[in-house]
MOPAC internal coordinates of N, CA, C and O (Angstrom, degrees):
PM7 1SCF
backbone

  N    0.0000 0     0.00 0     0.00 0    0    0    0
  C    1.4377 1     0.00 0     0.00 0    1    0    0
  C    1.4620 1   114.81 1     0.00 0    2    1    0
  O    1.2310 1   119.01 1   -42.77 1    3    2    1
  N    1.2404 1   119.50 1   137.23 1    3    2    1
  C    1.5266 1   124.85 1  -177.35 1    5    3    2
  C    1.5474 1   107.67 1   -72.74 1    6    5    3
  O    1.2310 1   122.64 1   -48.01 1    7    6    5
  N    1.3054 1   112.55 1   131.99 1    7    6    5
  C    1.5424 1   116.45 1   170.70 1    9    7    6
  C    1.6876 1   104.59 1   -96.79 1   10    9    7
  O    1.2310 1   122.64 1   134.85 1   11   10    9
  N    1.2159 1   112.55 1   -45.15 1   11   10    9
  C    1.4605 1   116.59 1  -178.00 1   13   11   10
  C    1.4803 1   110.27 1  -114.38 1   14   13   11
  O    1.2310 1   118.29 1   -69.40 1   15   14   13
  N    1.2801 1   120.86 1   110.60 1   15   14   13
  C    1.4509 1   120.73 1  -176.66 1   17   15   14
  C    1.5459 1   109.73 1   -84.22 1   18   17   15
  O    1.2310 1   122.85 1   156.86 1   19   18   17
  N    1.3200 1   112.14 1   -23.14 1   19   18   17
  C    1.6346 1   111.95 1   176.08 1   21   19   18
  C    1.5214 1   109.29 1   -64.42 1   22   21   19
  O    1.2310 1   116.09 1   145.18 1   23   22   21
  N    1.3075 1   125.03 1   -34.82 1   23   22   21
  C    1.3699 1   122.02 1  -176.34 1   25   23   22
  C    1.5343 1   112.06 1  -117.34 1   26   25   23
  O    1.2310 1   118.25 1   177.26 1   27   26   25
  N    1.2762 1   120.94 1    -2.74 1   27   26   25
  C    1.4304 1   128.36 1   171.17 1   29   27   26
  C    1.6181 1   105.73 1    75.69 1   30   29   27
  O    1.2310 1   120.18 1  -134.23 1   31   30   29
  N    1.2895 1   117.26 1    45.77 1   31   30   29
  C    1.4396 1   119.80 1  -176.36 1   33   31   30
  C    1.6219 1   102.86 1  -102.32 1   34   33   31
  O    1.2310 1   125.28 1   -47.27 1   35   34   33
  N    1.3024 1   107.46 1   132.73 1   35   34   33
  C    1.5044 1   113.78 1  -179.14 1   37   35   34
  C    1.5605 1   115.67 1   -98.25 1   38   37   35
  O    1.2310 1   117.78 1   -14.30 1   39   38   37
  N    1.2701 1   121.83 1   165.70 1   39   38   37
  C    1.4246 1   128.50 1   175.47 1   41   39   38
  C    1.5014 1   107.34 1   -54.03 1   42   41   39
  O    1.2310 1   118.66 1   133.07 1   43   42   41
  N    1.2611 1   120.16 1   -46.93 1   43   42   41
  C    1.5146 1   122.95 1   176.92 1   45   43   42
  C    1.5815 1   110.65 1   -53.38 1   46   45   43
  O    1.2310 1   121.51 1   130.04 1   47   46   45
  N    1.2095 1   114.72 1   -49.96 1   47   46   45
  C    1.3810 1   117.26 1  -179.23 1   49   47   46
  C    1.5112 1   117.25 1   -62.58 1   50   49   47
  O    1.2310 1   121.11 1   141.64 1   51   50   49
  N    1.3022 1   115.49 1   -38.36 1   51   50   49
  C    1.5537 1   124.20 1   170.45 1   53   51   50
  C    1.4966 1   105.93 1   -57.66 1   54   53   51
  O    1.2310 1   119.64 1   125.63 1   55   54   53
  N    1.3264 1   118.30 1   -54.37 1   55   54   53
  C    1.4034 1   120.42 1  -177.21 1   57   55   54
  C    1.5809 1   112.12 1   -60.41 1   58   57   55
  O    1.2310 1   119.91 1   145.97 1   59   58   57
  N    1.2834 1   117.78 1   -34.03 1   59   58   57
  C    1.5029 1   119.08 1  -179.33 1   61   59   58
  C    1.4648 1   111.13 1   -70.17 1   62   61   59
  O    1.2310 1   121.42 1   141.70 1   63   62   61
  N    1.4113 1   114.90 1   -38.30 1   63   62   61
  C    1.4228 1   119.14 1   176.81 1   65   63   62
  C    1.5765 1   111.99 1   -67.41 1   66   65   63
  O    1.2310 1   120.45 1   144.69 1   67   66   65
  N    1.2840 1   116.75 1   -35.31 1   67   66   65
  C    1.3770 1   125.12 1   175.27 1   69   67   66
  C    1.5703 1   111.68 1   -60.35 1   70   69   67
  O    1.2310 1   122.38 1   130.33 1   71   70   69
  N    1.3630 1   113.04 1   -49.67 1   71   70   69
  C    1.4145 1   116.79 1   177.92 1   73   71   70
  C    1.5331 1   111.96 1   -67.05 1   74   73   71
  O    1.2310 1   118.60 1   159.07 1   75   74   73
  N    1.2459 1   120.27 1   -20.93 1   75   74   73
  C    1.4495 1   120.10 1   172.96 1   77   75   74
  C    1.4975 1   113.50 1   -88.44 1   78   77   75
  O    1.2310 1   118.87 1  -174.79 1   79   78   77
  N    1.3743 1   119.77 1     5.21 1   79   78   77
  C    1.4465 1   120.58 1   170.51 1   81   79   78
  C    1.5558 1   115.16 1   121.76 1   82   81   79
  O    1.2310 1   120.00 1   171.95 1   83   82   81
  N    1.3186 1   117.60 1    -8.05 1   83   82   81
  C    1.4548 1   119.89 1  -176.03 1   85   83   82
  C    1.4513 1   104.55 1   -79.78 1   86   85   83
  O    1.2310 1   119.22 1   -68.51 1   87   86   85
  N    1.3646 1   119.09 1   111.49 1   87   86   85
  C    1.4257 1   121.91 1  -169.38 1   89   87   86
  C    1.5436 1   113.76 1  -112.40 1   90   89   87
  O    1.2310 1   122.43 1   178.50 1   91   90   89
  N    1.3672 1   112.96 1    -1.50 1   91   90   89
  C    1.5462 1   115.47 1   178.65 1   93   91   90
  C    1.4620 1   107.68 1  -137.49 1   94   93   91
  O    1.2310 1   120.19 1   -17.73 1   95   94   93
  N    1.3996 1   117.24 1   162.27 1   95   94   93
  C    1.4488 1   116.87 1   178.60 1   97   95   94
  C    1.4432 1   113.39 1   -59.01 1   98   97   95
  O    1.2310 1   118.46 1   146.21 1   99   98   97
  N    1.3500 1   120.54 1   -33.79 1   99   98   97
  C    1.4401 1   118.66 1   178.79 1  101   99   98
  C    1.5148 1   109.32 1   -66.35 1  102  101   99
  O    1.2310 1   118.96 1   147.54 1  103  102  101
  N    1.2858 1   119.58 1   -32.46 1  103  102  101
  C    1.5194 1   118.51 1   178.61 1  105  103  102
  C    1.4841 1   111.90 1   -70.72 1  106  105  103
  O    1.2310 1   123.66 1   140.25 1  107  106  105
  N    1.4450 1   110.59 1   -39.75 1  107  106  105
  C    1.5080 1   114.39 1   173.50 1  109  107  106
  C    1.6029 1   112.23 1   -57.33 1  110  109  107
  O    1.2310 1   122.39 1   140.98 1  111  110  109
  N    1.2749 1   113.02 1   -39.02 1  111  110  109
  C    1.4666 1   121.30 1   178.24 1  113  111  110
  C    1.4606 1   111.92 1   -59.74 1  114  113  111
  O    1.2310 1   120.76 1   133.80 1  115  114  113
  N    1.3006 1   116.15 1   -46.20 1  115  114  113
  C    1.4697 1   124.40 1  -179.60 1  117  115  114
  C    1.5181 1   110.06 1   -64.86 1  118  117  115
  O    1.2310 1   119.60 1   140.66 1  119  118  117
  N    1.2903 1   118.36 1   -39.34 1  119  118  117
  C    1.4196 1   123.38 1   178.06 1  121  119  118
  C    1.5124 1   116.85 1   -73.67 1  122  121  119
  O    1.2310 1   121.23 1   149.19 1  123  122  121
  N    1.4448 1   115.25 1   -30.81 1  123  122  121
  C    1.4305 1   117.70 1  -167.29 1  125  123  122
  C    1.4938 1   112.50 1  -137.60 1  126  125  123
  O    1.2310 1   118.18 1   171.12 1  127  126  125
  N    1.3515 1   121.07 1    -8.88 1  127  126  125
  C    1.5580 1   119.68 1  -173.19 1  129  127  126
  C    1.5039 1   107.89 1    83.44 1  130  129  127
  O    1.2310 1   117.55 1   154.46 1  131  130  129
  N    1.2969 1   122.27 1   -25.54 1  131  130  129
  C    1.5074 1   120.60 1  -176.59 1  133  131  130
  C    1.5155 1   111.88 1   -49.06 1  134  133  131
  O    1.2310 1   119.37 1   -53.05 1  135  134  133
  N    1.3243 1   118.82 1   126.95 1  135  134  133
  C    1.4469 1   121.73 1   176.66 1  137  135  134
  C    1.4891 1   112.69 1    94.08 1  138  137  135
  O    1.2310 1   119.15 1   179.17 1  139  138  137
  N    1.3277 1   119.22 1    -0.83 1  139  138  137
  C    1.5240 1   118.21 1  -172.35 1  141  139  138
  C    1.4813 1   108.92 1  -100.92 1  142  141  139
  O    1.2310 1   118.25 1   172.41 1  143  142  141
  N    1.3262 1   120.94 1    -7.59 1  143  142  141
  C    1.5723 1   119.35 1   175.58 1  145  143  142
  C    1.4052 1   114.20 1   -94.88 1  146  145  143
  O    1.2310 1   119.45 1    95.56 1  147  146  145
  N    1.3512 1   118.65 1   -84.44 1  147  146  145
  C    1.4817 1   119.50 1  -176.09 1  149  147  146
  C    1.4669 1   111.76 1   -90.40 1  150  149  147
  O    1.2310 1   119.97 1   158.04 1  151  150  149
  N    1.3977 1   117.67 1   -21.96 1  151  150  149
  C    1.4548 1   121.21 1   174.05 1  153  151  150
  C    1.5572 1   113.05 1    85.30 1  154  153  151
  O    1.2310 1   118.34 1   178.36 1  155  154  153
  N    1.2727 1   120.77 1    -1.64 1  155  154  153
  C    1.4266 1   123.56 1  -176.09 1  157  155  154
  C    1.5600 1   111.37 1   -68.57 1  158  157  155
  O    1.2310 1   118.11 1   163.93 1  159  158  157
  N    1.3779 1   121.20 1   -16.07 1  159  158  157
  C    1.3805 1   122.38 1  -175.41 1  161  159  158
  C    1.5857 1   108.36 1   -94.46 1  162  161  159
  O    1.2310 1   117.11 1   171.23 1  163  162  161
  N    1.2343 1   123.11 1    -8.77 1  163  162  161
  C    1.4840 1   123.15 1  -172.06 1  165  163  162
  C    1.5259 1   108.71 1   -57.23 1  166  165  163
  O    1.2310 1   118.73 1   134.61 1  167  166  165
  N    1.3347 1   120.03 1   -45.39 1  167  166  165
  C    1.3815 1   118.80 1   179.46 1  169  167  166
  C    1.5686 1   115.07 1   -60.42 1  170  169  167
  O    1.2310 1   121.41 1   137.68 1  171  170  169
  N    1.3025 1   114.91 1   -42.32 1  171  170  169
  C    1.4694 1   121.46 1   178.25 1  173  171  170
  C    1.5847 1   108.26 1   -64.32 1  174  173  171
  O    1.2310 1   119.61 1   144.19 1  175  174  173
  N    1.3036 1   118.35 1   -35.81 1  175  174  173
  C    1.4976 1   119.15 1   177.09 1  177  175  174
  C    1.5102 1   107.07 1   -68.60 1  178  177  175
  O    1.2310 1   120.04 1   138.05 1  179  178  177
  N    1.3325 1   117.52 1   -41.95 1  179  178  177
  C    1.4441 1   117.30 1  -179.58 1  181  179  178
  C    1.5345 1   112.30 1   -62.65 1  182  181  179
  O    1.2310 1   121.32 1   141.40 1  183  182  181
  N    1.2898 1   115.09 1   -38.60 1  183  182  181
  C    1.4668 1   119.69 1   175.37 1  185  183  182
  C    1.6318 1   111.84 1   -61.96 1  186  185  183
  O    1.2310 1   121.10 1   133.05 1  187  186  185
  N    1.3142 1   115.50 1   -46.95 1  187  186  185
  C    1.3862 1   118.26 1   175.28 1  189  187  186
  C    1.5064 1   116.79 1   -57.17 1  190  189  187
  O    1.2310 1   121.95 1   138.66 1  191  190  189
  N    1.2592 1   113.87 1   -41.34 1  191  190  189
  C    1.5293 1   121.38 1  -177.65 1  193  191  190
  C    1.5784 1   106.09 1   -74.08 1  194  193  191
  O    1.2310 1   118.17 1   147.26 1  195  194  193
  N    1.2665 1   121.08 1   -32.74 1  195  194  193
  C    1.4144 1   122.38 1  -177.22 1  197  195  194
  C    1.5674 1   115.54 1   -73.06 1  198  197  195
  O    1.2310 1   121.79 1   166.25 1  199  198  197
  N    1.3129 1   114.19 1   -13.75 1  199  198  197
  C    1.4980 1   123.31 1  -177.50 1  201  199  198
  C    1.4565 1   109.67 1   -77.70 1  202  201  199
  O    1.2310 1   118.19 1   139.04 1  203  202  201
  N    1.3112 1   121.05 1   -40.96 1  203  202  201
  C    1.4162 1   124.60 1  -166.60 1  205  203  202
  C    1.5875 1   110.14 1  -112.93 1  206  205  203
  O    1.2310 1   122.54 1   -16.00 1  207  206  205
  N    1.3500 1   112.74 1   164.00 1  207  206  205
  C    1.4344 1   115.62 1   176.07 1  209  207  206
  C    1.5055 1   108.32 1   -73.44 1  210  209  207
  O    1.2310 1   119.81 1   -31.25 1  211  210  209
  N    1.2769 1   117.97 1   148.75 1  211  210  209
  C    1.5145 1   120.37 1   169.74 1  213  211  210
  C    1.4836 1   110.01 1  -102.59 1  214  213  211
  O    1.2310 1   120.91 1   -57.09 1  215  214  213
  N    1.3265 1   115.86 1   122.91 1  215  214  213
  C    1.4343 1   122.17 1  -173.52 1  217  215  214
  C    1.6033 1   106.87 1   -63.66 1  218  217  215
  O    1.2310 1   116.13 1   140.54 1  219  218  217
  N    1.2337 1   124.95 1   -39.46 1  219  218  217
  C    1.3447 1   126.00 1   177.66 1  221  219  218
  C    1.5612 1   112.40 1   -65.37 1  222  221  219
  O    1.2310 1   120.82 1   140.42 1  223  222  221
  N    1.3684 1   116.04 1   -39.58 1  223  222  221
  C    1.3818 1   117.37 1  -177.64 1  225  223  222
  C    1.6254 1   106.27 1   -70.89 1  226  225  223
  O    1.2310 1   117.31 1   145.06 1  227  226  225
  N    1.2906 1   122.73 1   -34.94 1  227  226  225
  C    1.3592 1   129.07 1   178.54 1  229  227  226
  C    1.5719 1   109.63 1   -61.73 1  230  229  227
  O    1.2310 1   121.09 1   138.16 1  231  230  229
  N    1.3503 1   115.53 1   -41.84 1  231  230  229
  C    1.4565 1   121.03 1   178.88 1  233  231  230
  C    1.4904 1   113.03 1   -65.48 1  234  233  231
  O    1.2310 1   122.53 1   137.23 1  235  234  233
  N    1.4001 1   112.75 1   -42.77 1  235  234  233
  C    1.4912 1   113.84 1   176.14 1  237  235  234
  C    1.4697 1   118.24 1   -65.85 1  238  237  235
  O    1.2310 1   121.03 1   147.16 1  239  238  237
  N    1.3754 1   115.64 1   -32.84 1  239  238  237
  C    1.3882 1   120.54 1   175.91 1  241  239  238
  C    1.5392 1   113.63 1   -70.37 1  242  241  239
  O    1.2310 1   120.79 1   152.05 1  243  242  241
  N    1.3059 1   116.10 1   -27.95 1  243  242  241
  C    1.4907 1   119.51 1   178.04 1  245  243  242
  C    1.5963 1   107.50 1   -80.08 1  246  245  243
  O    1.2310 1   119.31 1   151.41 1  247  246  245
  N    1.2966 1   118.93 1   -28.59 1  247  246  245
  C    1.4777 1   122.32 1  -176.67 1  249  247  246
  C    1.6152 1   107.88 1   -81.61 1  250  249  247
  O    1.2310 1   121.05 1   152.14 1  251  250  249
  N    1.2501 1   115.60 1   -27.86 1  251  250  249
  C    1.5728 1   120.20 1  -175.40 1  253  251  250
  C    1.5071 1   110.37 1   -49.47 1  254  253  251
  O    1.2310 1   121.42 1   121.22 1  255  254  253
  N    1.3872 1   114.88 1   -58.78 1  255  254  253
  C    1.4565 1   113.78 1  -174.97 1  257  255  254
  C    1.6138 1   112.02 1   -60.18 1  258  257  255
  O    1.2310 1   119.87 1   142.24 1  259  258  257
  N    1.3122 1   117.85 1   -37.76 1  259  258  257
  C    1.4327 1   120.89 1  -178.61 1  261  259  258
  C    1.4736 1   108.22 1   -66.37 1  262  261  259
  O    1.2310 1   117.42 1   139.37 1  263  262  261
  N    1.3805 1   122.52 1   -40.63 1  263  262  261
  C    1.4739 1   123.00 1   171.10 1  265  263  262
  C    1.4796 1   115.49 1   -59.72 1  266  265  263
  O    1.2310 1   119.75 1   142.22 1  267  266  265
  N    1.3236 1   118.08 1   -37.78 1  267  266  265
  C    1.3819 1   125.10 1   177.94 1  269  267  266
  C    1.6166 1   112.44 1   -61.32 1  270  269  267
  O    1.2310 1   123.64 1   138.65 1  271  270  269
  N    1.3417 1   110.62 1   -41.35 1  271  270  269
  C    1.4358 1   118.65 1  -179.16 1  273  271  270
  C    1.5337 1   110.75 1   -67.26 1  274  273  271
  O    1.2310 1   122.03 1   143.31 1  275  274  273
  N    1.3626 1   113.71 1   -36.69 1  275  274  273
  C    1.4782 1   115.06 1   174.41 1  277  275  274
  C    1.5020 1   114.10 1   -68.46 1  278  277  275
  O    1.2310 1   120.22 1   141.47 1  279  278  277
  N    1.3144 1   117.19 1   -38.53 1  279  278  277
  C    1.5317 1   120.38 1   173.41 1  281  279  278
  C    1.5076 1   110.01 1   -59.39 1  282  281  279
  O    1.2310 1   118.61 1   139.46 1  283  282  281
  N    1.4026 1   120.26 1   -40.54 1  283  282  281
  C    1.4458 1   120.88 1  -176.96 1  285  283  282
  C    1.5696 1   109.72 1   -70.27 1  286  285  283
  O    1.2310 1   120.59 1   147.45 1  287  286  285
  N    1.3355 1   116.48 1   -32.55 1  287  286  285
  C    1.3755 1   117.16 1   178.66 1  289  287  286
  C    1.5431 1   119.75 1   -72.79 1  290  289  287
  O    1.2310 1   122.98 1   162.70 1  291  290  289
  N    1.3205 1   111.90 1   -17.30 1  291  290  289
  C    1.4136 1   121.93 1  -176.00 1  293  291  290
  C    1.5610 1   115.10 1   -84.20 1  294  293  291
  O    1.2310 1   120.10 1   180.00 1  295  294  293

């Protein structure tokens, strides 16, 4: 199913970009142009991104406690 009819971007393509680390509609737009013309698909992209875990977000969450420990040691 198409998410962005302006550029012919499908749900599968949005999910693939998310799996590759695009965790926000802006990052999806950078990767595929989806959401950069009329903008009517941005909410749909947000909904798709909100359903799954973002690999980059999980990495940042895992690194945060380690970074805090480094700050405390300094």
